[in-house]
PAFI-356370 format. One record per residue (C-alpha): residue in three letters; x, y, z; residue number from 1. Coordinates in Angstrom, 1 decimal. Each point is the difference from the previous one (the first is absolute). Layout:
residues N
{r = ALA&c1 = X&c2 = Y&c3 = Z&k = NUM}
...
This chain:
residues 330
{r = UNK&c1 = 8.0&c2 = -17.6&c3 = -2.6&k = 1}
{r = UNK&c1 = 3.2&c2 = 1.9&c3 = -0.6&k = 2}
{r = UNK&c1 = 2.0&c2 = -0.2&c3 = -3.5&k = 3}
{r = UNK&c1 = 2.7&c2 = -1.9&c3 = 1.7&k = 4}
{r = UNK&c1 = -2.1&c2 = -2.9&c3 = 1.1&k = 5}
{r = UNK&c1 = -2.3&c2 = -0.5&c3 = -3.0&k = 6}
{r = UNK&c1 = 0.1&c2 = -3.4&c3 = -1.7&k = 7}
{r = UNK&c1 = 2.4&c2 = -1.6&c3 = 2.4&k = 8}
{r = UNK&c1 = -2.2&c2 = -2.9&c3 = 0.7&k = 9}
{r = UNK&c1 = 1.5&c2 = -1.0&c3 = 3.3&k = 10}
{r = UNK&c1 = -3.2&c2 = -1.2&c3 = 1.3&k = 11}
{r = UNK&c1 = -1.3&c2 = -1.9&c3 = -3.2&k = 12}
{r = UNK&c1 = -1.8&c2 = -3.2&c3 = 1.2&k = 13}
{r = UNK&c1 = -1.1&c2 = 1.7&c3 = 3.3&k = 14}
{r = UNK&c1 = -3.8&c2 = 0.4&c3 = 0.5&k = 15}
{r = UNK&c1 = -1.2&c2 = 2.3&c3 = 2.8&k = 16}
{r = UNK&c1 = -3.6&c2 = 0.8&c3 = 0.9&k = 17}
{r = UNK&c1 = -0.7&c2 = 3.7&c3 = 0.8&k = 18}
{r = UNK&c1 = -3.0&c2 = -0.2&c3 = 2.6&k = 19}
{r = UNK&c1 = 0.6&c2 = 3.7&c3 = 1.0&k = 20}
{r = UNK&c1 = -1.5&c2 = 3.4&c3 = -0.8&k = 21}
{r = UNK&c1 = 1.1&c2 = 3.8&c3 = -0.1&k = 22}
{r = UNK&c1 = 3.7&c2 = 0.5&c3 = -0.2&k = 23}
{r = UNK&c1 = 2.7&c2 = -1.5&c3 = 2.2&k = 24}
{r = UNK&c1 = -0.5&c2 = -3.9&c3 = -0.9&k = 25}
{r = UNK&c1 = -1.3&c2 = 0.6&c3 = -3.6&k = 26}
{r = UNK&c1 = 3.1&c2 = 2.0&c3 = -0.6&k = 27}
{r = UNK&c1 = 2.4&c2 = -2.7&c3 = 1.5&k = 28}
{r = UNK&c1 = -1.8&c2 = -2.4&c3 = -2.4&k = 29}
{r = UNK&c1 = 0.4&c2 = 2.3&c3 = -2.9&k = 30}
{r = UNK&c1 = 3.8&c2 = 0.2&c3 = 0.7&k = 31}
{r = UNK&c1 = 0.2&c2 = -3.9&c3 = 0.0&k = 32}
{r = UNK&c1 = -2.2&c2 = -0.1&c3 = -3.3&k = 33}
{r = UNK&c1 = 2.7&c2 = 2.3&c3 = -1.5&k = 34}
{r = UNK&c1 = 2.8&c2 = -2.6&c3 = 0.8&k = 35}
{r = UNK&c1 = -2.0&c2 = -2.7&c3 = -1.8&k = 36}
{r = UNK&c1 = -2.3&c2 = -1.4&c3 = 2.5&k = 37}
{r = UNK&c1 = -3.6&c2 = -1.1&c3 = -1.1&k = 38}
{r = UNK&c1 = -2.2&c2 = 2.1&c3 = 2.3&k = 39}
{r = UNK&c1 = -3.7&c2 = -0.9&c3 = 0.3&k = 40}
{r = UNK&c1 = -2.0&c2 = 2.8&c3 = 1.7&k = 41}
{r = UNK&c1 = -3.1&c2 = -1.1&c3 = 1.8&k = 42}
{r = UNK&c1 = -2.9&c2 = 2.5&c3 = 0.3&k = 43}
{r = UNK&c1 = -3.5&c2 = -0.2&c3 = 1.5&k = 44}
{r = UNK&c1 = -2.7&c2 = 0.6&c3 = -2.5&k = 45}
{r = UNK&c1 = -2.0&c2 = 1.4&c3 = 2.9&k = 46}
{r = UNK&c1 = 2.9&c2 = 2.1&c3 = 1.6&k = 47}
{r = UNK&c1 = 2.5&c2 = 0.9&c3 = -2.7&k = 48}
{r = UNK&c1 = 3.3&c2 = 1.5&c3 = 0.8&k = 49}
{r = UNK&c1 = -0.8&c2 = 3.6&c3 = 1.1&k = 50}
{r = UNK&c1 = 3.2&c2 = 1.2&c3 = -1.8&k = 51}
{r = UNK&c1 = -2.2&c2 = -0.3&c3 = -3.2&k = 52}
{r = UNK&c1 = -1.4&c2 = 3.5&c3 = 1.0&k = 53}
{r = UNK&c1 = 3.0&c2 = 1.6&c3 = 1.6&k = 54}
{r = UNK&c1 = 1.5&c2 = 3.1&c3 = -1.5&k = 55}
{r = UNK&c1 = -0.7&c2 = 0.7&c3 = -3.7&k = 56}
{r = UNK&c1 = -2.6&c2 = -2.1&c3 = -1.7&k = 57}
{r = UNK&c1 = -0.4&c2 = 0.6&c3 = -3.7&k = 58}
{r = UNK&c1 = -3.5&c2 = 0.8&c3 = -1.4&k = 59}
{r = UNK&c1 = -2.1&c2 = -3.2&c3 = -1.1&k = 60}
{r = UNK&c1 = -2.0&c2 = -3.0&c3 = 1.1&k = 61}
{r = UNK&c1 = 1.8&c2 = -2.3&c3 = 2.4&k = 62}
{r = UNK&c1 = 3.2&c2 = 2.1&c3 = -0.2&k = 63}
{r = UNK&c1 = 2.7&c2 = -0.7&c3 = 2.7&k = 64}
{r = UNK&c1 = 2.6&c2 = 2.5&c3 = 1.4&k = 65}
{r = UNK&c1 = 3.3&c2 = 0.6&c3 = -1.3&k = 66}
{r = UNK&c1 = 1.7&c2 = -1.3&c3 = 3.2&k = 67}
{r = UNK&c1 = -1.9&c2 = -3.2&c3 = 0.0&k = 68}
{r = UNK&c1 = 1.0&c2 = -0.8&c3 = -3.6&k = 69}
{r = UNK&c1 = 3.6&c2 = 1.0&c3 = 0.4&k = 70}
{r = UNK&c1 = 0.5&c2 = -2.5&c3 = 2.8&k = 71}
{r = UNK&c1 = -2.3&c2 = -2.8&c3 = -1.2&k = 72}
{r = UNK&c1 = 0.5&c2 = 0.0&c3 = -3.9&k = 73}
{r = UNK&c1 = 2.6&c2 = -2.8&c3 = 0.2&k = 74}
{r = UNK&c1 = -2.2&c2 = -2.4&c3 = 1.8&k = 75}
{r = UNK&c1 = -2.8&c2 = -2.5&c3 = -1.0&k = 76}
{r = UNK&c1 = -3.3&c2 = 0.8&c3 = 1.8&k = 77}
{r = UNK&c1 = -2.3&c2 = -2.6&c3 = 1.5&k = 78}
{r = UNK&c1 = -3.3&c2 = 1.0&c3 = 1.7&k = 79}
{r = UNK&c1 = -0.7&c2 = -2.1&c3 = 3.0&k = 80}
{r = UNK&c1 = -2.1&c2 = 0.8&c3 = 3.1&k = 81}
{r = UNK&c1 = 1.9&c2 = -1.4&c3 = 2.9&k = 82}
{r = UNK&c1 = -2.9&c2 = 0.4&c3 = 2.4&k = 83}
{r = UNK&c1 = -1.6&c2 = -2.9&c3 = -1.9&k = 84}
{r = UNK&c1 = 0.9&c2 = -3.6&c3 = 0.2&k = 85}
{r = UNK&c1 = 0.0&c2 = -0.2&c3 = -3.8&k = 86}
{r = UNK&c1 = 2.5&c2 = 2.9&c3 = -0.2&k = 87}
{r = UNK&c1 = 2.3&c2 = -1.5&c3 = 2.7&k = 88}
{r = UNK&c1 = -0.1&c2 = -3.4&c3 = -1.7&k = 89}
{r = UNK&c1 = 1.1&c2 = 1.5&c3 = -3.3&k = 90}
{r = UNK&c1 = 2.8&c2 = 2.1&c3 = 1.9&k = 91}
{r = UNK&c1 = 1.3&c2 = -3.3&c3 = 1.6&k = 92}
{r = UNK&c1 = 0.3&c2 = -1.6&c3 = -3.4&k = 93}
{r = UNK&c1 = 2.1&c2 = 2.8&c3 = -1.1&k = 94}
{r = UNK&c1 = 2.1&c2 = -0.3&c3 = 3.1&k = 95}
{r = UNK&c1 = 0.8&c2 = -3.6&c3 = -0.6&k = 96}
{r = UNK&c1 = 2.1&c2 = 0.9&c3 = -3.1&k = 97}
{r = UNK&c1 = 1.3&c2 = 3.4&c3 = 1.0&k = 98}
{r = UNK&c1 = 3.1&c2 = 0.8&c3 = 1.7&k = 99}
{r = UNK&c1 = -1.2&c2 = 2.9&c3 = 2.2&k = 100}
{r = UNK&c1 = -2.6&c2 = 2.6&c3 = 1.1&k = 101}
{r = UNK&c1 = -0.1&c2 = 3.6&c3 = 1.1&k = 102}
{r = UNK&c1 = -2.6&c2 = 1.7&c3 = 2.0&k = 103}
{r = UNK&c1 = -0.6&c2 = 3.0&c3 = 2.1&k = 104}
{r = UNK&c1 = -2.9&c2 = -0.9&c3 = 2.5&k = 105}
{r = UNK&c1 = 0.2&c2 = 0.2&c3 = 3.8&k = 106}
{r = UNK&c1 = 0.3&c2 = -3.4&c3 = 1.8&k = 107}
{r = UNK&c1 = -3.6&c2 = -0.4&c3 = 0.8&k = 108}
{r = UNK&c1 = -1.2&c2 = 0.7&c3 = -3.4&k = 109}
{r = UNK&c1 = 2.6&c2 = -2.4&c3 = -1.5&k = 110}
{r = UNK&c1 = -1.4&c2 = -2.7&c3 = 2.1&k = 111}
{r = UNK&c1 = -3.6&c2 = 0.8&c3 = -0.8&k = 112}
{r = UNK&c1 = 0.8&c2 = -0.1&c3 = -3.7&k = 113}
{r = UNK&c1 = 2.0&c2 = -3.3&c3 = 0.4&k = 114}
{r = UNK&c1 = 3.1&c2 = 1.5&c3 = -1.5&k = 115}
{r = UNK&c1 = 2.1&c2 = -0.5&c3 = 3.2&k = 116}
{r = UNK&c1 = 3.3&c2 = -1.9&c3 = -0.4&k = 117}
{r = UNK&c1 = -1.1&c2 = -3.2&c3 = 1.8&k = 118}
{r = UNK&c1 = -3.0&c2 = -0.3&c3 = -2.3&k = 119}
{r = UNK&c1 = 1.8&c2 = 0.7&c3 = -3.1&k = 120}
{r = UNK&c1 = 2.9&c2 = -2.4&c3 = 0.9&k = 121}
{r = UNK&c1 = -2.5&c2 = -2.8&c3 = 0.3&k = 122}
{r = UNK&c1 = -0.6&c2 = 0.2&c3 = -3.7&k = 123}
{r = UNK&c1 = 3.7&c2 = 0.5&c3 = -0.9&k = 124}
{r = UNK&c1 = 2.7&c2 = -0.9&c3 = 2.7&k = 125}
{r = UNK&c1 = 2.6&c2 = 1.9&c3 = -1.9&k = 126}
{r = UNK&c1 = -2.1&c2 = 3.1&c3 = -0.3&k = 127}
{r = UNK&c1 = 1.4&c2 = 3.5&c3 = 1.0&k = 128}
{r = UNK&c1 = -2.4&c2 = 2.6&c3 = 1.2&k = 129}
{r = UNK&c1 = 1.1&c2 = 3.6&c3 = 0.4&k = 130}
{r = UNK&c1 = -2.1&c2 = 2.1&c3 = 2.3&k = 131}
{r = UNK&c1 = 0.4&c2 = 3.7&c3 = -0.3&k = 132}
{r = UNK&c1 = -1.4&c2 = 2.0&c3 = 3.1&k = 133}
{r = UNK&c1 = 0.2&c2 = 3.2&c3 = 1.6&k = 134}
{r = UNK&c1 = 1.2&c2 = -0.5&c3 = 3.6&k = 135}
{r = UNK&c1 = 1.9&c2 = -2.8&c3 = 1.8&k = 136}
{r = UNK&c1 = -2.4&c2 = -3.1&c3 = 0.0&k = 137}
{r = UNK&c1 = 1.0&c2 = -0.7&c3 = 3.6&k = 138}
{r = UNK&c1 = -0.1&c2 = 3.7&c3 = 1.1&k = 139}
{r = UNK&c1 = -2.8&c2 = 2.1&c3 = 1.6&k = 140}
{r = UNK&c1 = -1.1&c2 = 1.4&c3 = -3.3&k = 141}
{r = UNK&c1 = -0.3&c2 = -3.1&c3 = -2.0&k = 142}
{r = UNK&c1 = -3.6&c2 = 0.5&c3 = -0.5&k = 143}
{r = UNK&c1 = 0.0&c2 = 3.7&c3 = -0.7&k = 144}
{r = UNK&c1 = -0.7&c2 = 1.2&c3 = -3.3&k = 145}
{r = UNK&c1 = 2.0&c2 = 2.6&c3 = -1.9&k = 146}
{r = UNK&c1 = 1.4&c2 = 1.4&c3 = -3.2&k = 147}
{r = UNK&c1 = 3.3&c2 = 1.4&c3 = -1.3&k = 148}
{r = UNK&c1 = -0.4&c2 = 3.2&c3 = 2.0&k = 149}
{r = UNK&c1 = -0.7&c2 = -1.7&c3 = 3.3&k = 150}
{r = UNK&c1 = 3.1&c2 = -2.2&c3 = -0.3&k = 151}
{r = UNK&c1 = 2.3&c2 = 2.6&c3 = -1.1&k = 152}
{r = UNK&c1 = -1.2&c2 = 2.4&c3 = 2.8&k = 153}
{r = UNK&c1 = 0.8&c2 = -2.8&c3 = 2.7&k = 154}
{r = UNK&c1 = 3.4&c2 = -0.8&c3 = -1.8&k = 155}
{r = UNK&c1 = 1.7&c2 = 3.4&c3 = 0.9&k = 156}
{r = UNK&c1 = 0.3&c2 = 0.7&c3 = -3.8&k = 157}
{r = UNK&c1 = -2.4&c2 = 2.9&c3 = 0.2&k = 158}
{r = UNK&c1 = 1.8&c2 = 1.5&c3 = 3.0&k = 159}
{r = UNK&c1 = 3.2&c2 = 0.3&c3 = -2.5&k = 160}
{r = UNK&c1 = -2.2&c2 = 1.4&c3 = -2.7&k = 161}
{r = UNK&c1 = -1.1&c2 = 3.6&c3 = 0.8&k = 162}
{r = UNK&c1 = -0.4&c2 = 3.3&c3 = -1.8&k = 163}
{r = UNK&c1 = 1.8&c2 = 3.3&c3 = 1.0&k = 164}
{r = UNK&c1 = -2.6&c2 = 0.7&c3 = 2.6&k = 165}
{r = UNK&c1 = 0.6&c2 = -3.3&c3 = 1.7&k = 166}
{r = UNK&c1 = -3.3&c2 = -1.6&c3 = -1.1&k = 167}
{r = UNK&c1 = 0.0&c2 = -3.8&c3 = -1.2&k = 168}
{r = UNK&c1 = -0.2&c2 = -0.2&c3 = -3.8&k = 169}
{r = UNK&c1 = -1.4&c2 = -3.1&c3 = -1.5&k = 170}
{r = UNK&c1 = 2.5&c2 = -1.7&c3 = -2.5&k = 171}
{r = UNK&c1 = -0.9&c2 = 0.2&c3 = -3.7&k = 172}
{r = UNK&c1 = -0.5&c2 = -4.0&c3 = -0.1&k = 173}
{r = UNK&c1 = -1.5&c2 = -2.4&c3 = 2.4&k = 174}
{r = UNK&c1 = 3.6&c2 = -1.0&c3 = 1.4&k = 175}
{r = UNK&c1 = -1.2&c2 = -2.8&c3 = 2.2&k = 176}
{r = UNK&c1 = -1.8&c2 = -1.7&c3 = -2.7&k = 177}
{r = UNK&c1 = 2.7&c2 = -0.2&c3 = -2.4&k = 178}
{r = UNK&c1 = 2.7&c2 = -0.9&c3 = 2.6&k = 179}
{r = UNK&c1 = -2.1&c2 = -2.8&c3 = 1.3&k = 180}
{r = UNK&c1 = -0.7&c2 = -1.1&c3 = -3.5&k = 181}
{r = UNK&c1 = 3.8&c2 = -0.3&c3 = -0.8&k = 182}
{r = UNK&c1 = 0.4&c2 = -1.8&c3 = 3.2&k = 183}
{r = UNK&c1 = -2.7&c2 = -2.4&c3 = -0.7&k = 184}
{r = UNK&c1 = 1.1&c2 = -0.8&c3 = -3.6&k = 185}
{r = UNK&c1 = 3.6&c2 = -0.5&c3 = 1.3&k = 186}
{r = UNK&c1 = -1.0&c2 = -2.4&c3 = 2.8&k = 187}
{r = UNK&c1 = -2.5&c2 = -2.0&c3 = -2.0&k = 188}
{r = UNK&c1 = 2.3&c2 = -0.6&c3 = -2.9&k = 189}
{r = UNK&c1 = 2.7&c2 = -1.1&c3 = 2.7&k = 190}
{r = UNK&c1 = -2.6&c2 = -2.3&c3 = 1.6&k = 191}
{r = UNK&c1 = -1.1&c2 = -1.6&c3 = -3.2&k = 192}
{r = UNK&c1 = 3.3&c2 = -1.1&c3 = -1.0&k = 193}
{r = UNK&c1 = 0.9&c2 = -1.1&c3 = 3.7&k = 194}
{r = UNK&c1 = -3.3&c2 = -2.1&c3 = 0.0&k = 195}
{r = UNK&c1 = 1.0&c2 = -1.7&c3 = -3.4&k = 196}
{r = UNK&c1 = 3.2&c2 = -1.1&c3 = 1.8&k = 197}
{r = UNK&c1 = -1.5&c2 = -1.1&c3 = 3.2&k = 198}
{r = UNK&c1 = -3.4&c2 = -1.2&c3 = -1.4&k = 199}
{r = UNK&c1 = -1.5&c2 = 1.6&c3 = 3.3&k = 200}
{r = UNK&c1 = -2.5&c2 = 2.8&c3 = -0.4&k = 201}
{r = UNK&c1 = 0.4&c2 = 3.4&c3 = 1.7&k = 202}
{r = UNK&c1 = -2.1&c2 = 2.8&c3 = 1.2&k = 203}
{r = UNK&c1 = 1.9&c2 = 3.3&c3 = -0.5&k = 204}
{r = UNK&c1 = -1.4&c2 = 3.0&c3 = 1.9&k = 205}
{r = UNK&c1 = 1.1&c2 = 3.5&c3 = -0.6&k = 206}
{r = UNK&c1 = -1.6&c2 = 3.2&c3 = 1.4&k = 207}
{r = UNK&c1 = 0.1&c2 = 3.7&c3 = -1.1&k = 208}
{r = UNK&c1 = 1.2&c2 = 0.9&c3 = 3.5&k = 209}
{r = UNK&c1 = 2.9&c2 = -2.4&c3 = -0.2&k = 210}
{r = UNK&c1 = 1.0&c2 = 1.0&c3 = -3.5&k = 211}
{r = UNK&c1 = 0.0&c2 = 3.7&c3 = 0.8&k = 212}
{r = UNK&c1 = 2.2&c2 = -0.7&c3 = 3.2&k = 213}
{r = UNK&c1 = 2.3&c2 = -1.9&c3 = -2.0&k = 214}
{r = UNK&c1 = 0.8&c2 = 2.6&c3 = -2.8&k = 215}
{r = UNK&c1 = 0.6&c2 = 2.4&c3 = 2.9&k = 216}
{r = UNK&c1 = 2.3&c2 = -2.1&c3 = 2.1&k = 217}
{r = UNK&c1 = 3.3&c2 = 1.5&c3 = -0.8&k = 218}
{r = UNK&c1 = -1.3&c2 = 3.5&c3 = 1.0&k = 219}
{r = UNK&c1 = -2.1&c2 = -1.3&c3 = 3.1&k = 220}
{r = UNK&c1 = 3.1&c2 = -1.9&c3 = 1.1&k = 221}
{r = UNK&c1 = 2.0&c2 = 3.2&c3 = -0.2&k = 222}
{r = UNK&c1 = -2.6&c2 = 1.8&c3 = 2.2&k = 223}
{r = UNK&c1 = 0.0&c2 = -2.8&c3 = 2.6&k = 224}
{r = UNK&c1 = 3.7&c2 = -0.1&c3 = 0.0&k = 225}
{r = UNK&c1 = 0.6&c2 = 3.7&c3 = 0.2&k = 226}
{r = UNK&c1 = -2.9&c2 = 0.8&c3 = 2.4&k = 227}
{r = UNK&c1 = -0.9&c2 = 2.8&c3 = -2.5&k = 228}
{r = UNK&c1 = -3.6&c2 = -0.3&c3 = -1.4&k = 229}
{r = UNK&c1 = 0.2&c2 = 2.6&c3 = -2.8&k = 230}
{r = UNK&c1 = -2.9&c2 = 1.2&c3 = -1.9&k = 231}
{r = UNK&c1 = -0.4&c2 = 1.2&c3 = -3.6&k = 232}
{r = UNK&c1 = 2.8&c2 = 2.2&c3 = -1.0&k = 233}
{r = UNK&c1 = 2.4&c2 = -1.4&c3 = 2.6&k = 234}
{r = UNK&c1 = 1.1&c2 = -3.1&c3 = -1.7&k = 235}
{r = UNK&c1 = 2.3&c2 = -0.8&c3 = -2.9&k = 236}
{r = UNK&c1 = -2.7&c2 = -0.9&c3 = -2.3&k = 237}
{r = UNK&c1 = -2.4&c2 = 2.9&c3 = 1.0&k = 238}
{r = UNK&c1 = 2.5&c2 = 2.9&c3 = -0.6&k = 239}
{r = UNK&c1 = 2.1&c2 = 0.3&c3 = 3.1&k = 240}
{r = UNK&c1 = 3.1&c2 = 0.9&c3 = -2.2&k = 241}
{r = UNK&c1 = 0.4&c2 = 2.5&c3 = -2.9&k = 242}
{r = UNK&c1 = 1.3&c2 = -2.9&c3 = -2.2&k = 243}
{r = UNK&c1 = -3.2&c2 = -2.0&c3 = 0.1&k = 244}
{r = UNK&c1 = -2.9&c2 = 2.5&c3 = -0.5&k = 245}
{r = UNK&c1 = -2.7&c2 = 1.4&c3 = -2.4&k = 246}
{r = UNK&c1 = 1.1&c2 = 3.3&c3 = -1.5&k = 247}
{r = UNK&c1 = -2.3&c2 = 2.4&c3 = -1.6&k = 248}
{r = UNK&c1 = 1.0&c2 = 1.9&c3 = -3.3&k = 249}
{r = UNK&c1 = -1.8&c2 = 2.3&c3 = -2.3&k = 250}
{r = UNK&c1 = -2.6&c2 = -2.2&c3 = -1.5&k = 251}
{r = UNK&c1 = 0.6&c2 = -3.5&c3 = 1.7&k = 252}
{r = UNK&c1 = 1.5&c2 = -2.0&c3 = 2.8&k = 253}
{r = UNK&c1 = 3.4&c2 = -2.0&c3 = 0.2&k = 254}
{r = UNK&c1 = 0.6&c2 = -3.0&c3 = 2.0&k = 255}
{r = UNK&c1 = 3.6&c2 = -0.1&c3 = 1.2&k = 256}
{r = UNK&c1 = 1.4&c2 = -3.2&c3 = 1.5&k = 257}
{r = UNK&c1 = 3.7&c2 = 0.9&c3 = 0.1&k = 258}
{r = UNK&c1 = 0.9&c2 = -2.3&c3 = 2.9&k = 259}
{r = UNK&c1 = 3.4&c2 = -0.7&c3 = -1.1&k = 260}
{r = UNK&c1 = 2.6&c2 = 2.7&c3 = 0.4&k = 261}
{r = UNK&c1 = 1.1&c2 = 0.0&c3 = -3.7&k = 262}
{r = UNK&c1 = -3.7&c2 = 0.6&c3 = -1.2&k = 263}
{r = UNK&c1 = -0.5&c2 = 2.9&c3 = 2.5&k = 264}
{r = UNK&c1 = 3.2&c2 = 1.6&c3 = -1.0&k = 265}
{r = UNK&c1 = -0.9&c2 = -0.3&c3 = -3.7&k = 266}
{r = UNK&c1 = -3.4&c2 = 1.4&c3 = 0.6&k = 267}
{r = UNK&c1 = 1.4&c2 = 3.0&c3 = 2.1&k = 268}
{r = UNK&c1 = 2.5&c2 = 0.8&c3 = -2.7&k = 269}
{r = UNK&c1 = -2.7&c2 = -0.4&c3 = -2.7&k = 270}
{r = UNK&c1 = -2.2&c2 = 2.8&c3 = 1.6&k = 271}
{r = UNK&c1 = 3.0&c2 = 2.2&c3 = 0.6&k = 272}
{r = UNK&c1 = 0.0&c2 = -0.5&c3 = 3.8&k = 273}
{r = UNK&c1 = 3.3&c2 = -1.8&c3 = 0.8&k = 274}
{r = UNK&c1 = 0.1&c2 = 1.5&c3 = 3.4&k = 275}
{r = UNK&c1 = -3.0&c2 = -2.1&c3 = 0.9&k = 276}
{r = UNK&c1 = 2.0&c2 = -3.4&c3 = -0.6&k = 277}
{r = UNK&c1 = 1.0&c2 = -0.2&c3 = 3.8&k = 278}
{r = UNK&c1 = -3.8&c2 = 0.4&c3 = 1.0&k = 279}
{r = UNK&c1 = -1.2&c2 = -3.3&c3 = -1.4&k = 280}
{r = UNK&c1 = -1.3&c2 = -1.4&c3 = 3.4&k = 281}
{r = UNK&c1 = -0.8&c2 = 3.3&c3 = 1.6&k = 282}
{r = UNK&c1 = -2.9&c2 = -0.2&c3 = 2.4&k = 283}
{r = UNK&c1 = -2.3&c2 = 2.1&c3 = 2.1&k = 284}
{r = UNK&c1 = 0.1&c2 = 3.9&c3 = -0.9&k = 285}
{r = UNK&c1 = 3.4&c2 = -0.6&c3 = -2.0&k = 286}
{r = UNK&c1 = -1.8&c2 = -2.6&c3 = -2.0&k = 287}
{r = UNK&c1 = -2.9&c2 = 2.3&c3 = -0.8&k = 288}
{r = UNK&c1 = 2.1&c2 = 2.9&c3 = -0.8&k = 289}
{r = UNK&c1 = 2.0&c2 = -2.3&c3 = -2.6&k = 290}
{r = UNK&c1 = -3.2&c2 = -1.1&c3 = -1.4&k = 291}
{r = UNK&c1 = -1.3&c2 = 3.6&c3 = -0.4&k = 292}
{r = UNK&c1 = 3.2&c2 = 0.9&c3 = -1.8&k = 293}
{r = UNK&c1 = -0.3&c2 = -2.9&c3 = -2.4&k = 294}
{r = UNK&c1 = -3.6&c2 = 1.1&c3 = -0.9&k = 295}
{r = UNK&c1 = 1.1&c2 = 3.7&c3 = -0.2&k = 296}
{r = UNK&c1 = 2.6&c2 = -1.0&c3 = -2.6&k = 297}
{r = UNK&c1 = -2.6&c2 = -2.2&c3 = -1.8&k = 298}
{r = UNK&c1 = -2.3&c2 = 3.1&c3 = -0.3&k = 299}
{r = UNK&c1 = 2.3&c2 = 1.8&c3 = -2.2&k = 300}
{r = UNK&c1 = -0.7&c2 = -2.3&c3 = -3.0&k = 301}
{r = UNK&c1 = -2.8&c2 = -1.8&c3 = -1.4&k = 302}
{r = UNK&c1 = -0.9&c2 = -3.6&c3 = 0.8&k = 303}
{r = UNK&c1 = 0.7&c2 = -0.9&c3 = -3.7&k = 304}
{r = UNK&c1 = 3.4&c2 = 1.9&c3 = 0.0&k = 305}
{r = UNK&c1 = 0.9&c2 = -2.0&c3 = 3.1&k = 306}
{r = UNK&c1 = -1.2&c2 = -3.4&c3 = -1.3&k = 307}
{r = UNK&c1 = 2.2&c2 = 0.6&c3 = -3.2&k = 308}
{r = UNK&c1 = 2.9&c2 = 0.3&c3 = 2.3&k = 309}
{r = UNK&c1 = -0.8&c2 = -2.9&c3 = 2.4&k = 310}
{r = UNK&c1 = -0.7&c2 = -2.5&c3 = -2.9&k = 311}
{r = UNK&c1 = 3.8&c2 = 0.3&c3 = -0.7&k = 312}
{r = UNK&c1 = 0.8&c2 = 0.1&c3 = 3.8&k = 313}
{r = UNK&c1 = 0.5&c2 = -3.4&c3 = 1.9&k = 314}
{r = UNK&c1 = -1.2&c2 = 1.1&c3 = 3.3&k = 315}
{r = UNK&c1 = -3.2&c2 = -2.3&c3 = 0.8&k = 316}
{r = UNK&c1 = -2.5&c2 = 2.8&c3 = -0.8&k = 317}
{r = UNK&c1 = -3.2&c2 = -0.3&c3 = -1.9&k = 318}
{r = UNK&c1 = -3.2&c2 = 2.0&c3 = -0.6&k = 319}
{r = UNK&c1 = -3.3&c2 = -0.6&c3 = 1.7&k = 320}
{r = UNK&c1 = -2.1&c2 = -1.3&c3 = -2.9&k = 321}
{r = UNK&c1 = -3.7&c2 = 0.5&c3 = -0.4&k = 322}
{r = UNK&c1 = -2.0&c2 = -3.2&c3 = -0.6&k = 323}
{r = UNK&c1 = -0.8&c2 = 1.1&c3 = -3.5&k = 324}
{r = UNK&c1 = 3.6&c2 = 0.2&c3 = -0.7&k = 325}
{r = UNK&c1 = 0.8&c2 = -3.5&c3 = 1.5&k = 326}
{r = UNK&c1 = -2.7&c2 = -1.4&c3 = -2.1&k = 327}
{r = UNK&c1 = 1.4&c2 = 1.4&c3 = -3.0&k = 328}
{r = UNK&c1 = 3.2&c2 = -1.8&c3 = 0.6&k = 329}
{r = UNK&c1 = -1.7&c2 = -3.4&c3 = 0.5&k = 330}
């Protein structure tokens, strides 16, 4: 939870059951807990959350991964085996006094475990179930398994993320998982307060497929309307123009986002190349020439020297930080 949201308590008095595992749904529940919701995580004693062993696991008996603890430490933990009558009975007791649940199972598994919306609503008619899935539940891939890499591949985002040789590059984070978690948290919070007013329960369905399309919609719409289906390097946000690119300097990389004319002008003047002001939105060969000229100029001084200058220059430029540098600032 970010510093700006800590302790706000907007969801005080709300109880959410986290029936999920891995990353997307648990992270959504983690976000809601950060706003004050009481989140009860349900895990099976026979099949614990696999995220307990994902990534770095510190030495020691019964140790759990850093990732698991990072997204579940603000939740209460209850062990229930939902494949047993006793486990389901205890779950339904919790459902009767809770506001909502979030889960990430495929539809057929949800029904087998007895956590489908119709079943839960019989125990609490004002209950909200948020189901987080991969693909459209009414589409041809509804029962297809997948993880972030699969959903991002089918979303078109990997096609827009390529290296200098044109090969697709995996993003540094599981984008689909985090995007759908934000979408699920928002929709679930809205549904909870909507149901409190209407007294009628709701089943909220959100998929990674849909969430990734939603965040791309302005750019997908542009491609549909223009008829130009650009690839990496040929769009505004992937470096088509000199004013919005990554630039190498001696000892580091700068991220320039000088979309407004005043910022590009300030940048060009700061590096001593005022003649490039008119080339802000140059494309094709001319755009590449302008980019090369900028990098040639940046190569004349060290990264640290340029950064000292840019810190006093209002032109939307920042250094590309290493992860250890980011952690030092938290």
